[in-house]
Each structure stands twice: as structure tokens, then as C-alpha cells.
N, CA, C and O atoms as a GROMACS GRO file, in nm:
protein
  432
    1MET      N    1  -7.416  16.246  -8.267
    1MET     CA    2  -7.333  16.280  -8.150
    1MET      C    3  -7.422  16.314  -8.038
    1MET      O    4  -7.396  16.277  -7.924
    2LEU      N    5  -7.525  16.380  -8.066
    2LEU     CA    6  -7.629  16.416  -7.949
    2LEU      C    7  -7.692  16.294  -7.897
    2LEU      O    8  -7.710  16.290  -7.775
    3VAL      N    9  -7.731  16.188  -7.972
    3VAL     CA   10  -7.788  16.072  -7.908
    3VAL      C   11  -7.680  15.993  -7.824
    3VAL      O   12  -7.717  15.943  -7.718
    4GLU      N   13  -7.570  15.980  -7.858
    4GLU     CA   14  -7.475  15.923  -7.794
    4GLU      C   15  -7.443  15.987  -7.664
    4GLU      O   16  -7.437  15.925  -7.557
    5THR      N   17  -7.422  16.126  -7.682
    5THR     CA   18  -7.403  16.196  -7.557
    5THR      C   19  -7.513  16.191  -7.455
    5THR      O   20  -7.487  16.190  -7.334
    6LEU      N   21  -7.624  16.187  -7.496
    6LEU     CA   22  -7.746  16.182  -7.401
    6LEU      C   23  -7.761  16.034  -7.339
    6LEU      O   24  -7.797  16.017  -7.223
    7VAL      N   25  -7.733  15.936  -7.420
    7VAL     CA   26  -7.727  15.804  -7.367
    7VAL      C   27  -7.623  15.795  -7.252
    7VAL      O   28  -7.650  15.748  -7.142
    8ALA      N   29  -7.504  15.843  -7.286
    8ALA     CA   30  -7.404  15.837  -7.197
    8ALA      C   31  -7.423  15.916  -7.059
    8ALA      O   32  -7.385  15.873  -6.950
    9ALA      N   33  -7.481  16.026  -7.080
    9ALA     CA   34  -7.523  16.114  -6.966
    9ALA      C   35  -7.627  16.038  -6.883
    9ALA      O   36  -7.621  16.035  -6.760
   10ARG      N   37  -7.720  15.977  -6.953
   10ARG     CA   38  -7.825  15.902  -6.862
   10ARG      C   39  -7.751  15.797  -6.781
   10ARG      O   40  -7.763  15.791  -6.659
   11ARG      N   41  -7.680  15.721  -6.847
   11ARG     CA   42  -7.601  15.602  -6.775
   11ARG      C   43  -7.508  15.658  -6.657
   11ARG      O   44  -7.482  15.587  -6.559
   12ALA      N   45  -7.462  15.779  -6.671
   12ALA     CA   46  -7.374  15.838  -6.579
   12ALA      C   47  -7.454  15.922  -6.471
   12ALA      O   48  -7.400  15.988  -6.383
   13GLY      N   49  -7.578  15.911  -6.488
   13GLY     CA   50  -7.670  15.994  -6.403
   13GLY      C   51  -7.687  16.137  -6.415
   13GLY      O   52  -7.740  16.206  -6.329
   14LEU      N   53  -7.634  16.183  -6.539
   14LEU     CA   54  -7.631  16.329  -6.560
   14LEU      C   55  -7.712  16.377  -6.669
   14LEU      O   56  -7.683  16.481  -6.727
   15LEU      N   57  -7.819  16.302  -6.704
   15LEU     CA   58  -7.914  16.345  -6.817
   15LEU      C   59  -7.966  16.484  -6.808
   15LEU      O   60  -7.964  16.559  -6.906
   16ASN      N   61  -8.005  16.517  -6.706
   16ASN     CA   62  -8.064  16.652  -6.675
   16ASN      C   63  -7.962  16.759  -6.694
   16ASN      O   64  -7.988  16.858  -6.763
   17GLU      N   65  -7.843  16.742  -6.633
   17GLU     CA   66  -7.748  16.845  -6.624
   17GLU      C   67  -7.690  16.861  -6.777
   17GLU      O   68  -7.664  16.971  -6.826
   18THR      N   69  -7.676  16.752  -6.837
   18THR     CA   70  -7.617  16.748  -6.972
   18THR      C   71  -7.708  16.800  -7.071
   18THR      O   72  -7.661  16.864  -7.166
   19TRP      N   73  -7.836  16.780  -7.062
   19TRP     CA   74  -7.936  16.828  -7.151
   19TRP      C   75  -7.949  16.988  -7.138
   19TRP      O   76  -7.963  17.061  -7.236
   20ASP      N   77  -7.943  17.036  -6.995
   20ASP     CA   78  -7.945  17.173  -6.977
   20ASP      C   79  -7.830  17.246  -7.050
   20ASP      O   80  -7.848  17.350  -7.111
   21GLU      N   81  -7.708  17.182  -7.038
   21GLU     CA   82  -7.588  17.238  -7.086
   21GLU      C   83  -7.589  17.263  -7.228
   21GLU      O   84  -7.540  17.365  -7.276
   22ILE      N   85  -7.656  17.152  -7.314
   22ILE     CA   86  -7.666  17.140  -7.449
   22ILE      C   87  -7.763  17.256  -7.498
   22ILE      O   88  -7.739  17.331  -7.593
   23ARG      N   89  -7.883  17.259  -7.413
   23ARG     CA   90  -7.967  17.372  -7.450
   23ARG      C   91  -7.917  17.500  -7.428
   23ARG      O   92  -7.940  17.594  -7.504
   24SER      N   93  -7.847  17.509  -7.326
   24SER     CA   94  -7.782  17.660  -7.305
   24SER      C   95  -7.684  17.703  -7.413
   24SER      O   96  -7.683  17.819  -7.454
   25ILE      N   97  -7.594  17.601  -7.465
   25ILE     CA   98  -7.502  17.637  -7.556
   25ILE      C   99  -7.578  17.675  -7.687
   25ILE      O  100  -7.542  17.774  -7.752
   26LEU      N  101  -7.676  17.602  -7.723
   26LEU     CA  102  -7.743  17.616  -7.864
   26LEU      C  103  -7.837  17.726  -7.850
   26LEU      O  104  -7.857  17.789  -7.954
   27SER      N  105  -7.902  17.767  -7.740
   27SER     CA  106  -7.997  17.871  -7.717
   27SER      C  107  -7.934  17.999  -7.693
   27SER      O  108  -8.010  18.094  -7.675
   28THR      N  109  -7.822  18.017  -7.690
   28THR     CA  110  -7.763  18.156  -7.649
   28THR      C  111  -7.766  18.246  -7.761
   28THR      O  112  -7.742  18.365  -7.741
   29GLY      N  113  -7.795  18.201  -7.883
   29GLY     CA  114  -7.809  18.292  -8.005
   29GLY      C  115  -7.828  18.205  -8.126
   29GLY      O  116  -7.885  18.096  -8.126
   30ASN      N  117  -7.776  18.260  -8.222
   30ASN     CA  118  -7.788  18.197  -8.347
   30ASN      C  119  -7.703  18.068  -8.358
   30ASN      O  120  -7.581  18.077  -8.341
   31VAL      N  121  -7.756  17.957  -8.384
   31VAL     CA  122  -7.679  17.838  -8.400
   31VAL      C  123  -7.591  17.840  -8.497
   31VAL      O  124  -7.490  17.770  -8.486
   32GLU      N  125  -7.608  17.913  -8.602
   32GLU     CA  126  -7.513  17.914  -8.718
   32GLU      C  127  -7.385  17.986  -8.667
   32GLU      O  128  -7.272  17.947  -8.696
   33ASP      N  129  -7.411  18.098  -8.583
   33ASP     CA  130  -7.280  18.174  -8.522
   33ASP      C  131  -7.205  18.071  -8.449
   33ASP      O  132  -7.085  18.055  -8.475
   34THR      N  133  -7.272  17.990  -8.349
   34THR     CA  134  -7.201  17.894  -8.276
   34THR      C  135  -7.119  17.795  -8.358
   34THR      O  136  -7.004  17.765  -8.328
   35PHE      N  137  -7.182  17.748  -8.461
   35PHE     CA  138  -7.110  17.649  -8.556
   35PHE      C  139  -6.996  17.719  -8.616
   35PHE      O  140  -6.885  17.667  -8.612
   36GLU      N  141  -7.015  17.828  -8.667
   36GLU     CA  142  -6.903  17.909  -8.734
   36GLU      C  143  -6.788  17.933  -8.634
   36GLU      O  144  -6.671  17.914  -8.668
   37THR      N  145  -6.819  17.971  -8.521
   37THR     CA  146  -6.712  17.985  -8.415
   37THR      C  147  -6.631  17.879  -8.393
   37THR      O  148  -6.509  17.891  -8.389
   38TRP      N  149  -6.703  17.748  -8.374
   38TRP     CA  150  -6.640  17.619  -8.357
   38TRP      C  151  -6.545  17.586  -8.471
   38TRP      O  152  -6.440  17.525  -8.454
   39ILE      N  153  -6.586  17.629  -8.584
   39ILE     CA  154  -6.501  17.596  -8.706
   39ILE      C  155  -6.373  17.688  -8.706
   39ILE      O  156  -6.259  17.644  -8.719
   40ARG      N  157  -6.404  17.812  -8.690
   40ARG     CA  158  -6.295  17.907  -8.688
   40ARG      C  159  -6.180  17.888  -8.583
   40ARG      O  160  -6.060  17.911  -8.600
   41SER      N  161  -6.243  17.839  -8.470
   41SER     CA  162  -6.148  17.801  -8.351
   41SER      C  163  -6.087  17.665  -8.366
   41SER      O  164  -6.010  17.623  -8.280
   42HIS      N  165  -6.120  17.594  -8.474
   42HIS     CA  166  -6.064  17.453  -8.500
   42HIS      C  167  -5.927  17.449  -8.513
   42HIS      O  168  -5.865  17.351  -8.471
   43ALA      N  169  -5.864  17.553  -8.572
   43ALA     CA  170  -5.722  17.555  -8.591
   43ALA      C  171  -5.641  17.555  -8.461
   43ALA      O  172  -5.544  17.481  -8.447
   44ARG      N  173  -5.681  17.635  -8.372
   44ARG     CA  174  -5.616  17.652  -8.242
   44ARG      C  175  -5.659  17.546  -8.141
   44ARG      O  176  -5.592  17.517  -8.042
   45SER      N  177  -5.765  17.496  -8.170
   45SER     CA  178  -5.826  17.393  -8.066
   45SER      C  179  -5.814  17.253  -8.099
   45SER      O  180  -5.838  17.166  -8.015
   46ALA      N  181  -5.780  17.227  -8.214
   46ALA     CA  182  -5.782  17.076  -8.261
   46ALA      C  183  -5.704  16.980  -8.172
   46ALA      O  184  -5.746  16.868  -8.145
   47GLN      N  185  -5.592  17.027  -8.127
   47GLN     CA  186  -5.507  16.943  -8.044
   47GLN      C  187  -5.582  16.913  -7.911
   47GLN      O  188  -5.592  16.800  -7.865
   48ARG      N  189  -5.637  17.028  -7.850
   48ARG     CA  190  -5.701  17.009  -7.717
   48ARG      C  191  -5.834  16.939  -7.743
   48ARG      O  192  -5.870  16.866  -7.650
   49ARG      N  193  -5.916  16.946  -7.849
   49ARG     CA  194  -6.033  16.872  -7.868
   49ARG      C  195  -5.994  16.720  -7.893
   49ARG      O  196  -6.062  16.630  -7.844
   50TYR      N  197  -5.892  16.697  -7.965
   50TYR     CA  198  -5.841  16.552  -7.977
   50TYR      C  199  -5.815  16.482  -7.833
   50TYR      O  200  -5.864  16.374  -7.801
   51CYS      N  201  -5.738  16.554  -7.757
   51CYS     CA  202  -5.730  16.501  -7.629
   51CYS      C  203  -5.862  16.484  -7.554
   51CYS      O  204  -5.884  16.381  -7.491
   52GLU      N  205  -5.946  16.577  -7.561
   52GLU     CA  206  -6.080  16.562  -7.494
   52GLU      C  207  -6.156  16.448  -7.536
   52GLU      O  208  -6.219  16.375  -7.459
   53MET      N  209  -6.148  16.431  -7.682
   53MET     CA  210  -6.225  16.318  -7.738
   53MET      C  211  -6.155  16.175  -7.693
   53MET      O  212  -6.222  16.072  -7.693
   54GLN      N  213  -6.039  16.177  -7.661
   54GLN     CA  214  -5.972  16.060  -7.617
   54GLN      C  215  -6.025  16.034  -7.462
   54GLN      O  216  -6.055  15.920  -7.423
   55GLU      N  217  -6.034  16.141  -7.384
   55GLU     CA  218  -6.085  16.124  -7.251
   55GLU      C  219  -6.227  16.084  -7.262
   55GLU      O  220  -6.268  15.996  -7.186
   56VAL      N  221  -6.299  16.134  -7.339
   56VAL     CA  222  -6.446  16.096  -7.354
   56VAL      C  223  -6.464  15.962  -7.391
   56VAL      O  224  -6.553  15.893  -7.342
   57SER      N  225  -6.375  15.914  -7.487
   57SER     CA  226  -6.376  15.776  -7.527
   57SER      C  227  -6.356  15.679  -7.401
   57SER      O  228  -6.432  15.586  -7.376
   58GLN      N  229  -6.249  15.714  -7.330
   58GLN     CA  230  -6.215  15.642  -7.211
   58GLN      C  231  -6.324  15.635  -7.118
   58GLN      O  232  -6.352  15.527  -7.066
   59PHE      N  233  -6.391  15.742  -7.091
   59PHE     CA  234  -6.504  15.750  -6.991
   59PHE      C  235  -6.610  15.662  -7.048
   59PHE      O  236  -6.669  15.587  -6.970
   60LEU      N  237  -6.644  15.660  -7.174
   60LEU     CA  238  -6.759  15.587  -7.235
   60LEU      C  239  -6.723  15.440  -7.207
   60LEU      O  240  -6.810  15.364  -7.164
   61GLU      N  241  -6.608  15.402  -7.228
   61GLU     CA  242  -6.551  15.266  -7.220
   61GLU      C  243  -6.580  15.225  -7.064
   61GLU      O  244  -6.626  15.115  -7.036
   62ASP      N  245  -6.552  15.316  -6.973
   62ASP     CA  246  -6.552  15.281  -6.839
   62ASP      C  247  -6.690  15.256  -6.796
   62ASP      O  248  -6.714  15.177  -6.705
   63ILE      N  249  -6.793  15.328  -6.864
   63ILE     CA  250  -6.939  15.307  -6.835
   63ILE      C  251  -7.001  15.208  -6.928
   63ILE      O  252  -7.123  15.199  -6.935
   64SER      N  253  -6.909  15.121  -7.009
   64SER     CA  254  -6.960  15.022  -7.094
   64SER      C  255  -7.055  15.066  -7.210
   64SER      O  256  -7.155  15.004  -7.248
   65ILE      N  257  -7.007  15.189  -7.263
   65ILE     CA  258  -7.065  15.238  -7.395
   65ILE      C  259  -6.957  15.236  -7.506
   65ILE      O  260  -6.849  15.291  -7.481
   66SER      N  261  -6.973  15.185  -7.611
   66SER     CA  262  -6.873  15.193  -7.724
   66SER      C  263  -6.859  15.324  -7.773
   66SER      O  264  -6.955  15.376  -7.831
   67PRO      N  265  -6.744  15.390  -7.755
   67PRO     CA  266  -6.731  15.529  -7.811
   67PRO      C  267  -6.702  15.555  -7.956
   67PRO      O  268  -6.594  15.596  -8.000
   68VAL      N  269  -6.820  15.525  -8.031
   68VAL     CA  270  -6.801  15.522  -8.190
   68VAL      C  271  -6.780  15.668  -8.231
   68VAL      O  272  -6.682  15.697  -8.298
   69LEU      N  273  -6.871  15.762  -8.191
   69LEU     CA  274  -6.852  15.900  -8.237
   69LEU      C  275  -6.733  15.972  -8.182
   69LEU      O  276  -6.666  16.040  -8.260
   70PRO      N  277  -6.698  15.965  -8.053
   70PRO     CA  278  -6.578  16.037  -8.006
   70PRO      C  279  -6.443  15.979  -8.055
   70PRO      O  280  -6.341  16.047  -8.052
   71ARG      N  281  -6.446  15.857  -8.098
   71ARG     CA  282  -6.314  15.805  -8.155
   71ARG      C  283  -6.311  15.859  -8.311
   71ARG      O  284  -6.207  15.892  -8.368
   72ALA      N  285  -6.425  15.863  -8.365
   72ALA     CA  286  -6.425  15.916  -8.508
   72ALA      C  287  -6.388  16.071  -8.506
   72ALA      O  288  -6.318  16.122  -8.594
   73SER      N  289  -6.436  16.138  -8.406
   73SER     CA  290  -6.411  16.281  -8.394
   73SER      C  291  -6.266  16.299  -8.360
   73SER      O  292  -6.197  16.382  -8.420
   74ALA      N  293  -6.215  16.215  -8.259
   74ALA     CA  294  -6.067  16.229  -8.238
   74ALA      C  295  -5.983  16.205  -8.368
   74ALA      O  296  -5.877  16.267  -8.385
   75GLN      N  297  -6.026  16.124  -8.451
   75GLN     CA  298  -5.945  16.106  -8.581
   75GLN      C  299  -5.947  16.229  -8.664
   75GLN      O  300  -5.847  16.259  -8.729
   76VAL      N  301  -6.062  16.308  -8.667
   76VAL     CA  302  -6.074  16.422  -8.747
   76VAL      C  303  -5.990  16.524  -8.687
   76VAL      O  304  -5.924  16.596  -8.762
   77PHE      N  305  -5.984  16.538  -8.556
   77PHE     CA  306  -5.886  16.636  -8.474
   77PHE      C  307  -5.743  16.602  -8.522
   77PHE      O  308  -5.666  16.682  -8.575
   78ALA      N  309  -5.720  16.470  -8.496
   78ALA     CA  310  -5.579  16.430  -8.530
   78ALA      C  311  -5.532  16.453  -8.659
   78ALA      O  312  -5.418  16.495  -8.678
   79ARG      N  313  -5.623  16.425  -8.765
   79ARG     CA  314  -5.577  16.460  -8.899
   79ARG      C  315  -5.561  16.604  -8.926
   79ARG      O  316  -5.471  16.642  -9.001
   80SER      N  317  -5.645  16.690  -8.868
   80SER     CA  318  -5.622  16.848  -8.884
   80SER      C  319  -5.481  16.880  -8.822
   80SER      O  320  -5.405  16.961  -8.875
   81CYS      N  321  -5.453  16.818  -8.716
   81CYS     CA  322  -5.323  16.847  -8.647
   81CYS      C  323  -5.202  16.802  -8.736
   81CYS      O  324  -5.101  16.870  -8.749
   82GLU      N  325  -5.224  16.671  -8.803
   82GLU     CA  326  -5.118  16.628  -8.894
   82GLU      C  327  -5.111  16.718  -9.021
   82GLU      O  328  -5.004  16.734  -9.079
   83LEU      N  329  -5.220  16.774  -9.064
   83LEU     CA  330  -5.216  16.855  -9.172
   83LEU      C  331  -5.145  16.995  -9.140
   83LEU      O  332  -5.096  17.060  -9.233
   84GLY      N  333  -5.142  17.036  -9.024
   84GLY     CA  334  -5.070  17.162  -8.991
   84GLY      C  335  -5.168  17.272  -8.990
   84GLY      O  336  -5.136  17.381  -9.037
   85VAL      N  337  -5.286  17.252  -8.939
   85VAL     CA  338  -5.390  17.346  -8.940
   85VAL      C  339  -5.353  17.468  -8.841
   85VAL      O  340  -5.376  17.586  -8.869
   86ALA      N  341  -5.297  17.427  -8.731
   86ALA     CA  342  -5.249  17.527  -8.644
   86ALA      C  343  -5.158  17.628  -8.696
   86ALA      O  344  -5.174  17.749  -8.681
   87ASP      N  345  -5.047  17.565  -8.766
   87ASP     CA  346  -4.950  17.644  -8.826
   87ASP      C  347  -5.008  17.740  -8.948
   87ASP      O  348  -4.966  17.853  -8.974
   88ALA      N  349  -5.109  17.673  -9.014
   88ALA     CA  350  -5.170  17.746  -9.129
   88ALA      C  351  -5.248  17.881  -9.072
   88ALA      O  352  -5.254  17.985  -9.136
   89PHE      N  353  -5.302  17.864  -8.948
   89PHE     CA  354  -5.388  17.973  -8.886
   89PHE      C  355  -5.322  18.006  -8.754
   89PHE      O  356  -5.364  17.949  -8.654
   90PRO      N  357  -5.224  18.092  -8.746
   90PRO     CA  358  -5.176  18.116  -8.614
   90PRO      C  359  -5.276  18.224  -8.543
   90PRO      O  360  -5.273  18.236  -8.421
   91GLN      N  361  -5.350  18.290  -8.610
   91GLN     CA  362  -5.467  18.365  -8.554
   91GLN      C  363  -5.600  18.316  -8.609
   91GLN      O  364  -5.611  18.275  -8.725
   92GLU      N  365  -5.707  18.323  -8.517
   92GLU     CA  366  -5.828  18.278  -8.576
   92GLU      C  367  -5.882  18.349  -8.703
   92GLU      O  368  -5.894  18.472  -8.701
   93PRO      N  369  -5.914  18.279  -8.813
   93PRO     CA  370  -5.948  18.342  -8.925
   93PRO      C  371  -6.074  18.409  -8.906
   93PRO      O  372  -6.139  18.382  -8.805
   94GLU      N  373  -6.120  18.499  -8.996
   94GLU     CA  374  -6.251  18.587  -8.996
   94GLU      C  375  -6.349  18.496  -9.045
   94GLU      O  376  -6.463  18.512  -9.003
   95SER      N  377  -6.326  18.403  -9.127
   95SER     CA  378  -6.430  18.318  -9.182
   95SER      C  379  -6.403  18.172  -9.151
   95SER      O  380  -6.288  18.132  -9.139
   96PHE      N  381  -6.509  18.089  -9.139
   96PHE     CA  382  -6.498  17.950  -9.104
   96PHE      C  383  -6.458  17.881  -9.242
   96PHE      O  384  -6.403  17.771  -9.247
   97ARG      N  385  -6.495  17.965  -9.362
   97ARG     CA  386  -6.467  17.897  -9.474
   97ARG      C  387  -6.312  17.878  -9.516
   97ARG      O  388  -6.271  17.791  -9.593
   98ASP      N  389  -6.239  17.968  -9.456
   98ASP     CA  390  -6.098  17.961  -9.471
   98ASP      C  391  -6.035  17.825  -9.417
   98ASP      O  392  -5.951  17.763  -9.480
   99VAL      N  393  -6.080  17.790  -9.304
   99VAL     CA  394  -6.046  17.653  -9.239
   99VAL      C  395  -6.086  17.554  -9.325
   99VAL      O  396  -6.003  17.471  -9.359
  100ILE      N  397  -6.220  17.548  -9.374
  100ILE     CA  398  -6.263  17.441  -9.455
  100ILE      C  399  -6.196  17.427  -9.570
  100ILE      O  400  -6.163  17.313  -9.605
  101GLU      N  401  -6.163  17.536  -9.648
  101GLU     CA  402  -6.092  17.536  -9.775
  101GLU      C  403  -5.947  17.488  -9.752
  101GLU      O  404  -5.896  17.422  -9.842
  102PHE      N  405  -5.880  17.512  -9.646
  102PHE     CA  406  -5.735  17.461  -9.608
  102PHE      C  407  -5.763  17.311  -9.600
  102PHE      O  408  -5.706  17.232  -9.675
  103LEU      N  409  -5.848  17.276  -9.513
  103LEU     CA  410  -5.863  17.136  -9.493
  103LEU      C  411  -5.897  17.045  -9.612
  103LEU      O  412  -5.847  16.933  -9.626
  104GLU      N  413  -5.991  17.105  -9.703
  104GLU     CA  414  -6.031  17.034  -9.812
  104GLU      C  415  -5.930  17.016  -9.906
  104GLU      O  416  -5.946  16.921  -9.982
  105ARG      N  417  -5.818  17.090  -9.922
  105ARG     CA  418  -5.715  17.069 -10.011
  105ARG      C  419  -5.646  16.941  -9.986
  105ARG      O  420  -5.591  16.877 -10.075
  106TRP      N  421  -5.649  16.902  -9.851
  106TRP     CA  422  -5.571  16.799  -9.803
  106TRP      C  423  -5.636  16.666  -9.784
  106TRP      O  424  -5.570  16.564  -9.766
  107TYR      N  425  -5.764  16.667  -9.788
  107TYR     CA  426  -5.863  16.562  -9.773
  107TYR      C  427  -5.852  16.460  -9.888
  107TYR      O  428  -5.846  16.508 -10.002
  108CYS      N  429  -5.848  16.342  -9.876
  108CYS     CA  430  -5.844  16.243  -9.996
  108CYS      C  431  -5.968  16.189 -10.014
  108CYS      O  432  -5.988  16.107 -10.104
   0.00000   0.00000   0.00000
């Protein structure tokens, strides 16, 4: 995903800004904490993230880049929504493992 993001950023003339944003997100603390937060918030954010990936896909198509990873990511978020992850976790769980355990039960 990182490579595709940076290629698109370069094509859009935003490489430096995008790289700085990525660095700031990942350098604000423990990367493990960041990843855990993203997974814990997956339940309440899957629908929004699905929509964002659709927008990213359209943007990449507009600048003539095939949006392989955003499309795949959108499918993951859509599947989580279909499985009812938001209903299963009306409040953000304490552990990312709760979300993964819920999703794993439904994955084929």
C-alpha cells in the first residue's frame, strides 16, 4: 500500500507532503499502538473507510493509476460491514484481538 500511495502522490505532485504525513503518523509513538488503534476502531470506522477507499480508487483512476490495493481494501471494509462488525462492537473494544476474533469466525 505504501508504494502505491507514494507513486500516486508523486503523480499528483504531492510526494513530499504525503511522505511527511506518513512519517508523522508513524513516528508519533509506538507503531504497534497505532496499528492496534486502527484495528480497535475498525468496527466503528469500516463504513467510512470503505467510502474513502472508493474515493481513493476513483482518484487513482483519474490520474491513470490502477487502484489495486484501494479496491482490495474497500472489499475488506465492505465485508466487515456485511458481517455486522459495527453492531458487534457498539463501543470500541479494549483489545484489537476482540475485533480480529470476531472477524475470523466469519471468514471463509
